ZAGURO-153795 format. One record per residue: residue number from 1; residue in three letters; x, y, z of N, C-alpha, C in turn. Coordinates in steps of 0.2 Angstrom, whole numbers. Example, Ala and Ser with C-alpha at 12.3 -4.5 7.8 and 13.67 -1.06 7.14 Angstrom:
BEGIN
@nr 1 | rest ALA | nu 66 | nv -28 | nw 39 | cau 62 | cav -22 | caw 39 | cu 66 | cv -16 | cw 39
@nr 2 | rest SER | nu 64 | nv -11 | nw 35 | cau 68 | cav -5 | caw 36 | cu 64 | cv 0 | cw 39
This chain:
BEGIN
@nr 1 | rest MET | nu 155 | nv -116 | nw 209 | cau 148 | cav -114 | caw 208 | cu 147 | cv -107 | cw 209
@nr 2 | rest LYS | nu 151 | nv -104 | nw 214 | cau 151 | cav -97 | caw 215 | cu 153 | cv -93 | cw 209
@nr 3 | rest LYS | nu 158 | nv -96 | nw 206 | cau 160 | cav -92 | caw 200 | cu 155 | cv -92 | cw 195
@nr 4 | rest PHE | nu 151 | nv -98 | nw 194 | cau 146 | cav -98 | caw 189 | cu 141 | cv -93 | cw 190
@nr 5 | rest VAL | nu 138 | nv -92 | nw 197 | cau 133 | cav -88 | caw 199 | cu 136 | cv -80 | cw 197
@nr 6 | rest LEU | nu 142 | nv -79 | nw 199 | cau 145 | cav -73 | caw 198 | cu 145 | cv -71 | cw 191
@nr 7 | rest ILE | nu 147 | nv -76 | nw 186 | cau 147 | cav -74 | caw 179 | cu 140 | cv -73 | cw 176
@nr 8 | rest VAL | nu 135 | nv -77 | nw 179 | cau 128 | cav -76 | caw 177 | cu 126 | cv -69 | cw 179
@nr 9 | rest LEU | nu 128 | nv -67 | nw 185 | cau 125 | cav -60 | caw 187 | cu 129 | cv -55 | cw 183
@nr 10 | rest ILE | nu 135 | nv -55 | nw 182 | cau 139 | cav -50 | caw 178 | cu 135 | cv -50 | cw 171
@nr 11 | rest LEU | nu 134 | nv -56 | nw 168 | cau 131 | cav -56 | caw 161 | cu 124 | cv -53 | cw 161
@nr 12 | rest ILE | nu 120 | nv -54 | nw 166 | cau 114 | cav -51 | caw 167 | cu 114 | cv -43 | cw 168
@nr 13 | rest PHE | nu 119 | nv -41 | nw 172 | cau 120 | cav -34 | caw 173 | cu 122 | cv -31 | cw 166
@nr 14 | rest VAL | nu 127 | nv -34 | nw 163 | cau 129 | cav -31 | caw 156 | cu 124 | cv -31 | cw 151
@nr 15 | rest SER | nu 120 | nv -36 | nw 151 | cau 115 | cav -37 | caw 146 | cu 109 | cv -32 | cw 147
@nr 16 | rest CYS | nu 108 | nv -30 | nw 153 | cau 102 | cav -26 | caw 155 | cu 104 | cv -18 | cw 154
@nr 17 | rest LYS | nu 111 | nv -17 | nw 153 | cau 113 | cav -10 | caw 152 | cu 110 | cv -8 | cw 145
@nr 18 | rest GLU | nu 108 | nv -2 | nw 145 | cau 105 | cav 0 | caw 139 | cu 111 | cv 2 | cw 134
@nr 19 | rest SER | nu 111 | nv -1 | nw 129 | cau 116 | cav 0 | caw 124 | cu 114 | cv 6 | cw 119
@nr 20 | rest THR | nu 118 | nv 10 | nw 117 | cau 117 | cav 15 | caw 113 | cu 121 | cv 14 | cw 107
@nr 21 | rest MET | nu 118 | nv 14 | nw 101 | cau 122 | cav 13 | caw 95 | cu 124 | cv 20 | cw 92
@nr 22 | rest GLN | nu 130 | nv 20 | nw 89 | cau 132 | cav 26 | caw 86 | cu 129 | cv 27 | cw 79
@nr 23 | rest LYS | nu 128 | nv 33 | nw 77 | cau 125 | cav 34 | caw 71 | cu 129 | cv 31 | cw 65
@nr 24 | rest PRO | nu 126 | nv 28 | nw 60 | cau 130 | cav 26 | caw 54 | cu 134 | cv 32 | cw 51
@nr 25 | rest ASP | nu 139 | nv 30 | nw 47 | cau 143 | cav 35 | caw 43 | cu 138 | cv 38 | cw 38
@nr 26 | rest HIS | nu 134 | nv 34 | nw 35 | cau 130 | cav 37 | caw 30 | cu 123 | cv 37 | cw 33
@nr 27 | rest PHE | nu 122 | nv 42 | nw 37 | cau 115 | cav 42 | caw 41 | cu 110 | cv 45 | cw 37
@nr 28 | rest ILE | nu 104 | nv 41 | nw 38 | cau 98 | cav 43 | caw 35 | cu 93 | cv 47 | cw 40
@nr 29 | rest GLU | nu 92 | nv 53 | nw 39 | cau 88 | cav 57 | caw 43 | cu 81 | cv 53 | cw 45
@nr 30 | rest LYS | nu 78 | nv 54 | nw 50 | cau 72 | cav 51 | caw 53 | cu 66 | cv 52 | cw 48
@nr 31 | rest SER | nu 65 | nv 58 | nw 45 | cau 60 | cav 59 | caw 40 | cu 61 | cv 55 | cw 34
@nr 32 | rest GLU | nu 67 | nv 55 | nw 32 | cau 68 | cav 51 | caw 26 | cu 68 | cv 44 | cw 27
@nr 33 | rest MET | nu 70 | nv 41 | nw 33 | cau 69 | cav 34 | caw 35 | cu 61 | cv 32 | cw 35
@nr 34 | rest ILE | nu 57 | nv 37 | nw 37 | cau 50 | cav 36 | caw 37 | cu 47 | cv 35 | cw 30
@nr 35 | rest ASP | nu 50 | nv 40 | nw 26 | cau 48 | cav 39 | caw 19 | cu 50 | cv 33 | cw 16
@nr 36 | rest LEU | nu 56 | nv 30 | nw 17 | cau 59 | cav 24 | caw 15 | cu 54 | cv 18 | cw 17
@nr 37 | rest MET | nu 53 | nv 18 | nw 24 | cau 48 | cav 13 | caw 27 | cu 41 | cv 13 | cw 23
@nr 38 | rest TYR | nu 39 | nv 19 | nw 22 | cau 32 | cav 20 | caw 18 | cu 33 | cv 17 | cw 11
@nr 39 | rest ASP | nu 38 | nv 18 | nw 8 | cau 39 | cav 16 | caw 1 | cu 40 | cv 8 | cw 1
@nr 40 | rest LEU | nu 43 | nv 5 | nw 6 | cau 44 | cav -2 | caw 7 | cu 37 | cv -5 | cw 8
@nr 41 | rest SER | nu 33 | nv -2 | nw 12 | cau 27 | cav -5 | caw 14 | cu 22 | cv -5 | cw 8
@nr 42 | rest ILE | nu 23 | nv 0 | nw 4 | cau 19 | cav 1 | caw -3 | cu 21 | cv -5 | cw -7
@nr 43 | rest LEU | nu 27 | nv -5 | nw -8 | cau 30 | cav -10 | caw -13 | cu 29 | cv -17 | cw -11
@nr 44 | rest ASN | nu 29 | nv -19 | nw -4 | cau 28 | cav -25 | caw -2 | cu 20 | cv -27 | cw -3
@nr 45 | rest ALA | nu 16 | nv -22 | nw -1 | cau 9 | cav -23 | caw -2 | cu 7 | cv -25 | cw -10
@nr 46 | rest LEU | nu 10 | nv -21 | nw -14 | cau 9 | cav -22 | caw -21 | cu 12 | cv -29 | cw -23
@nr 47 | rest LYS | nu 17 | nv -31 | nw -21 | cau 21 | cav -37 | caw -22 | cu 16 | cv -43 | cw -20
@nr 48 | rest TYR | nu 13 | nv -43 | nw -14 | cau 10 | cav -48 | caw -12 | cu 2 | cv -48 | cw -14
@nr 49 | rest GLN | nu 0 | nv -42 | nw -16 | cau -7 | cav -42 | caw -19 | cu -7 | cv -44 | cw -26
@nr 50 | rest ASN | nu -2 | nv -43 | nw -30 | cau -2 | cav -45 | caw -37 | cu 5 | cv -48 | cw -38
@nr 51 | rest LEU | nu 6 | nv -54 | nw -36 | cau 13 | cav -57 | caw -37 | cu 15 | cv -58 | cw -44
@nr 52 | rest GLU | nu 10 | nv -59 | nw -48 | cau 11 | cav -60 | caw -55 | cu 14 | cv -54 | cw -59
@nr 53 | rest SER | nu 12 | nv -48 | nw -57 | cau 15 | cav -42 | caw -60 | cu 22 | cv -41 | cw -59
@nr 54 | rest PHE | nu 25 | nv -44 | nw -53 | cau 32 | cav -44 | caw -51 | cu 36 | cv -49 | cw -54
@nr 55 | rest LYS | nu 33 | nv -54 | nw -57 | cau 37 | cav -60 | caw -59 | cu 42 | cv -58 | cw -65
@nr 56 | rest GLY | nu 39 | nv -54 | nw -69 | cau 43 | cav -52 | caw -75 | cu 49 | cv -47 | cw -74
@nr 57 | rest TYR | nu 50 | nv -45 | nw -68 | cau 56 | cav -40 | caw -66 | cu 61 | cv -44 | cw -63
@nr 58 | rest ASN | nu 67 | nv -43 | nw -65 | cau 73 | cav -47 | caw -62 | cu 76 | cv -43 | cw -56
@nr 59 | rest THR | nu 72 | nv -38 | nw -53 | cau 75 | cav -35 | caw -47 | cu 69 | cv -35 | cw -42
@nr 60 | rest ASN | nu 72 | nv -34 | nw -36 | cau 67 | cav -34 | caw -30 | cu 65 | cv -27 | cw -28
@nr 61 | rest GLU | nu 61 | nv -27 | nw -23 | cau 59 | cav -20 | caw -21 | cu 64 | cv -16 | cw -18
@nr 62 | rest LEU | nu 69 | nv -20 | nw -14 | cau 74 | cav -16 | caw -11 | cu 79 | cv -13 | cw -16
@nr 63 | rest GLU | nu 80 | nv -16 | nw -22 | cau 84 | cav -13 | caw -27 | cu 82 | cv -6 | cw -29
@nr 64 | rest TYR | nu 75 | nv -6 | nw -29 | cau 72 | cav 1 | caw -31 | cu 73 | cv 6 | cw -26
@nr 65 | rest ILE | nu 72 | nv 4 | nw -19 | cau 73 | cav 8 | caw -14 | cu 80 | cv 11 | cw -13
@nr 66 | rest TYR | nu 85 | nv 6 | nw -14 | cau 92 | cav 8 | caw -14 | cu 93 | cv 14 | cw -19
@nr 67 | rest LYS | nu 91 | nv 12 | nw -25 | cau 92 | cav 17 | caw -30 | cu 88 | cv 24 | cw -29
@nr 68 | rest LYS | nu 82 | nv 24 | nw -27 | cau 78 | cav 30 | caw -25 | cu 82 | cv 34 | cw -20
@nr 69 | rest TYR | nu 84 | nv 31 | nw -15 | cau 87 | cav 35 | caw -9 | cu 94 | cv 35 | cw -9
@nr 70 | rest GLY | nu 98 | nv 33 | nw -14 | cau 105 | cav 33 | caw -15 | cu 109 | cv 30 | cw -10
@nr 71 | rest ILE | nu 106 | nv 24 | nw -8 | cau 110 | cav 20 | caw -3 | cu 111 | cv 13 | cw -5
@nr 72 | rest ASP | nu 115 | nv 9 | nw -1 | cau 116 | cav 2 | caw -3 | cu 113 | cv -2 | cw 3
@nr 73 | rest SER | nu 114 | nv -9 | nw 2 | cau 111 | cav -13 | caw 7 | cu 114 | cv -12 | cw 14
@nr 74 | rest ALA | nu 121 | nv -11 | nw 14 | cau 124 | cav -11 | caw 20 | cu 122 | cv -4 | cw 24
@nr 75 | rest GLN | nu 121 | nv 1 | nw 20 | cau 119 | cav 7 | caw 23 | cu 112 | cv 7 | cw 26
@nr 76 | rest PHE | nu 107 | nv 3 | nw 22 | cau 101 | cav 2 | caw 24 | cu 101 | cv -2 | cw 31
@nr 77 | rest VAL | nu 104 | nv -7 | nw 31 | cau 105 | cav -12 | caw 37 | cu 107 | cv -8 | cw 43
@nr 78 | rest GLN | nu 113 | nv -4 | nw 42 | cau 116 | cav 0 | caw 47 | cu 111 | cv 5 | cw 50
@nr 79 | rest ASN | nu 107 | nv 9 | nw 46 | cau 102 | cav 14 | caw 48 | cu 96 | cv 10 | cw 51
@nr 80 | rest ASN | nu 94 | nv 5 | nw 48 | cau 88 | cav 1 | caw 51 | cu 90 | cv -1 | cw 58
@nr 81 | rest ASN | nu 96 | nv -4 | nw 59 | cau 98 | cav -6 | caw 66 | cu 99 | cv -1 | cw 71
@nr 82 | rest TYR | nu 101 | nv 5 | nw 68 | cau 102 | cav 11 | caw 73 | cu 95 | cv 13 | cw 75
@nr 83 | rest TYR | nu 90 | nv 13 | nw 71 | cau 83 | cav 15 | caw 73 | cu 80 | cv 10 | cw 77
@nr 84 | rest THR | nu 81 | nv 4 | nw 75 | cau 78 | cav -1 | caw 79 | cu 81 | cv -2 | cw 86
@nr 85 | rest SER | nu 87 | nv 1 | nw 87 | cau 90 | cav 0 | caw 94 | cu 86 | cv 4 | cw 99
@nr 86 | rest ASN | nu 82 | nv 9 | nw 97 | cau 77 | cav 13 | caw 101 | cu 70 | cv 11 | cw 99
@nr 87 | rest TYR | nu 68 | nv 6 | nw 103 | cau 61 | cav 3 | caw 101 | cu 55 | cv 8 | cw 101
@nr 88 | rest LYS | nu 55 | nv 12 | nw 106 | cau 50 | cav 17 | caw 107 | cu 50 | cv 22 | cw 101
@nr 89 | rest GLU | nu 56 | nv 24 | nw 99 | cau 56 | cav 29 | caw 93 | cu 54 | cv 25 | cw 87
@nr 90 | rest TYR | nu 57 | nv 19 | nw 86 | cau 55 | cav 15 | caw 80 | cu 48 | cv 14 | cw 79
@nr 91 | rest LYS | nu 44 | nv 13 | nw 85 | cau 37 | cav 12 | caw 85 | cu 34 | cv 18 | cw 83
@nr 92 | rest LYS | nu 36 | nv 24 | nw 85 | cau 33 | cav 30 | caw 83 | cu 34 | cv 31 | cw 76
@nr 93 | rest MET | nu 40 | nv 29 | nw 73 | cau 41 | cav 30 | caw 66 | cu 36 | cv 25 | cw 62
@nr 94 | rest PHE | nu 35 | nv 19 | nw 64 | cau 30 | cav 15 | caw 61 | cu 23 | cv 17 | cw 62
@nr 95 | rest ASP | nu 21 | nv 20 | nw 67 | cau 15 | cav 23 | caw 68 | cu 14 | cv 29 | cw 63
@nr 96 | rest GLN | nu 19 | nv 33 | nw 62 | cau 18 | cav 38 | caw 57 | cu 17 | cv 35 | cw 50
@nr 97 | rest VAL | nu 21 | nv 29 | nw 48 | cau 20 | cav 26 | caw 42 | cu 13 | cv 23 | cw 41
@nr 98 | rest THR | nu 10 | nv 20 | nw 47 | cau 3 | cav 17 | caw 47 | cu -2 | cv 23 | cw 46
@nr 99 | rest GLU | nu -1 | nv 28 | nw 49 | cau -5 | cav 34 | caw 48 | cu -5 | cv 37 | cw 41
@nr 100 | rest ARG | nu 0 | nv 37 | nw 38 | cau 1 | cav 39 | caw 31 | cu -3 | cv 34 | cw 26
@nr 101 | rest LEU | nu -1 | nv 28 | nw 28 | cau -5 | cav 23 | caw 24 | cu -12 | cv 23 | cw 24
@nr 102 | rest ASN | nu -15 | nv 24 | nw 30 | cau -22 | cav 24 | caw 31 | cu -25 | cv 31 | cw 28
@nr 103 | rest SER | nu -21 | nv 36 | nw 28 | cau -23 | cav 42 | caw 25 | cu -24 | cv 41 | cw 18
@nr 104 | rest GLU | nu -19 | nv 38 | nw 15 | cau -19 | cav 37 | caw 7 | cu -25 | cv 32 | cw 6
@nr 105 | rest ARG | nu -26 | nv 27 | nw 10 | cau -31 | cav 22 | caw 8 | cu -38 | cv 26 | cw 8
@nr 106 | rest GLU | nu -39 | nv 30 | nw 13 | cau -45 | cav 34 | caw 13 | cu -46 | cv 38 | cw 7
@nr 107 | rest LYS | nu -41 | nv 42 | nw 5 | cau -41 | cav 46 | caw -1 | cu -43 | cv 41 | cw -7
@nr 108 | rest LEU | nu -40 | nv 35 | nw -8 | cau -41 | cav 31 | caw -13 | cu -48 | cv 28 | cw -13
@nr 109 | rest ASP | nu -51 | nv 27 | nw -7 | cau -58 | cav 24 | caw -6 | cu -63 | cv 29 | cw -8
@nr 110 | rest ILE | nu -61 | nv 36 | nw -7 | cau -66 | cav 41 | caw -9 | cu -66 | cv 41 | cw -17
@nr 111 | rest ILE | nu -60 | nv 41 | nw -20 | cau -59 | cav 41 | caw -27 | cu -63 | cv 35 | cw -30
@nr 112 | rest ILE | nu -62 | nv 29 | nw -27 | cau -65 | cav 23 | caw -30 | cu -73 | cv 23 | cw -29
@nr 113 | rest ASN | nu -75 | nv 26 | nw -24 | cau -82 | cav 27 | caw -23 | cu -85 | cv 31 | cw -28
@nr 114 | rest GLN | nu -82 | nv 37 | nw -29 | cau -84 | cav 42 | caw -34 | cu -84 | cv 38 | cw -41
@nr 115 | rest ASN | nu -79 | nv 35 | nw -43 | cau -79 | cav 31 | caw -49 | cu -84 | cv 26 | cw -50
@nr 116 | rest GLU | nu -86 | nv 23 | nw -44 | cau -91 | cav 18 | caw -45 | cu -98 | cv 21 | cw -46
@nr 117 | rest LYS | nu -99 | nv 27 | nw -42 | cau -105 | cav 30 | caw -43 | cu -106 | cv 33 | cw -50
@nr 118 | rest ASN | nu -100 | nv 35 | nw -53 | cau -100 | cav 38 | caw -60 | cu -102 | cv 32 | cw -65
@nr 119 | rest SER | nu -99 | nv 26 | nw -64 | cau -100 | cav 21 | caw -68 | cu -107 | cv 18 | cw -67
@nr 120 | rest HIS | nu -110 | nv 18 | nw -61 | cau -117 | cav 16 | caw -60 | cu -121 | cv 21 | cw -64
@nr 121 | rest LEU | nu -120 | nv 28 | nw -64 | cau -124 | cav 32 | caw -67 | cu -124 | cv 31 | cw -75
@nr 122 | rest SER | nu -118 | nv 30 | nw -77 | cau -118 | cav 28 | caw -84 | cu -121 | cv 22 | cw -86
@nr 123 | rest ILE | nu -121 | nv 17 | nw -82 | cau -124 | cav 11 | caw -83 | cu -132 | cv 12 | cw -83
@nr 124 | rest LYS | nu -134 | nv 16 | nw -78 | cau -141 | cav 18 | caw -77 | cu -143 | cv 21 | cw -84
@nr 125 | rest GLU | nu -139 | nv 26 | nw -86 | cau -141 | cav 30 | caw -92 | cu -141 | cv 25 | cw -98
@nr 126 | rest LYS | nu -137 | nv 20 | nw -98 | cau -137 | cav 15 | caw -104 | cu -143 | cv 11 | cw -103
@nr 127 | rest ASP | nu -145 | nv 9 | nw -97 | cau -151 | cav 5 | caw -96 | cu -157 | cv 9 | cw -99
@nr 128 | rest SER | nu -157 | nv 15 | nw -96 | cau -163 | cav 19 | caw -98 | cu -164 | cv 20 | cw -106
@nr 129 | rest LEU | nu -158 | nv 21 | nw -109 | cau -158 | cav 22 | caw -116 | cu -160 | cv 16 | cw -120
@nr 130 | rest ALA | nu -158 | nv 10 | nw -117 | cau -159 | cav 4 | caw -120 | cu -167 | cv 2 | cw -119
@nr 131 | rest LYS | nu -170 | nv 4 | nw -113 | cau -177 | cav 3 | caw -112 | cu -181 | cv 8 | cw -117
@nr 132 | rest LYS | nu -179 | nv 14 | nw -118 | cau -182 | cav 18 | caw -122 | cu -182 | cv 16 | cw -129
@nr 133 | rest LYS | nu -176 | nv 13 | nw -131 | cau -175 | cav 10 | caw -138 | cu -180 | cv 4 | cw -139
@nr 134 | rest SER | nu -180 | nv 0 | nw -134 | cau -184 | cav -6 | caw -134 | cu -191 | cv -4 | cw -134
@nr 135 | rest LEU | nu -193 | nv 1 | nw -131 | cau -200 | cav 4 | caw -131 | cu -202 | cv 6 | cw -137
@nr 136 | rest ASN | nu -198 | nv 10 | nw -140 | cau -199 | cav 13 | caw -147 | cu -199 | cv 8 | cw -152
@nr 137 | rest GLU | nu -195 | nv 3 | nw -152 | cau -196 | cav -3 | caw -157 | cu -202 | cv -6 | cw -156
@nr 138 | rest ARG | nu -205 | nv -7 | nw -150 | cau -211 | cav -11 | caw -149 | cu -217 | cv -6 | cw -151
@nr 139 | rest LEU | nu -216 | nv 0 | nw -150 | cau -222 | cav 4 | caw -152 | cu -222 | cv 4 | cw -160
@nr 140 | rest GLU | nu -216 | nv 5 | nw -163 | cau -216 | cav 4 | caw -170 | cu -218 | cv -2 | cw -173
@nr 141 | rest GLN | nu -217 | nv -8 | nw -170 | cau -219 | cav -14 | caw -172 | cu -227 | cv -14 | cw -171
@nr 142 | rest GLY | nu -229 | nv -12 | nw -165 | cau -237 | cav -11 | caw -164 | cu -240 | cv -7 | cw -169
@nr 143 | rest ALA | nu -237 | nv -1 | nw -171 | cau -240 | cav 3 | caw -176 | cu -240 | cv 0 | cw -183
@nr 144 | rest LYS | nu -235 | nv -4 | nw -185 | cau -235 | cav -8 | caw -191 | cu -240 | cv -13 | cw -191
@nr 145 | rest ALA | nu -241 | nv -17 | nw -185 | cau -246 | cav -22 | caw -185 | cu -253 | cv -19 | cw -186
@nr 146 | rest ASN | nu -254 | nv -13 | nw -183 | cau -260 | cav -10 | caw -183 | cu -261 | cv -8 | cw -191
@nr 147 | rest GLU | nu -256 | nv -5 | nw -194 | cau -257 | cav -3 | caw -201 | cu -259 | cv -9 | cw -205
@nr 148 | rest GLU | nu -255 | nv -14 | nw -204 | cau -256 | cav -20 | caw -208 | cu -263 | cv -23 | cw -207
@nr 149 | rest GLY | nu -266 | nv -23 | nw -200 | cau -272 | cav -25 | caw -199 | cu -278 | cv -20 | cw -202
@nr 150 | rest VAL | nu -276 | nv -14 | nw -202 | cau -281 | cav -9 | caw -205 | cu -281 | cv -10 | cw -212
@nr 151 | rest LEU | nu -276 | nv -11 | nw -215 | cau -275 | cav -12 | caw -222 | cu -278 | cv -18 | cw -225
@nr 152 | rest ASP | nu -278 | nv -23 | nw -221 | cau -281 | cav -30 | caw -223 | cu -288 | cv -30 | cw -224
């Protein structure tokens, strides 16, 4: 029993020791890893927002990322494991990705709102033109009716 308790205490001591991972051979710098995480977030959002558009492609979003950043799956996993070994730093990286996504969303919201306003203006213009045309047609019909009534 004493041996068991001793083994458990040793395991607890060893597991509580902060482990530091060595940098991978093909190390991805922090700023590039943040860009990679951003691209993955965008691709995942696109994939799950419009799954039908991705069905025609025989590749997944990771293949695109590997090609863009010149890495393979093993290098990605090694680098991801390296960064995740330091939770606080990894969270800061994700916070930067989230901040960038929010910033881009705000920019797109502004563009969408401007386009909606422009389309509403053109719809209003079309409506006013249609009303004018309808009014002119009614006036012409009224004028013809008056002419016919006068001539009779």
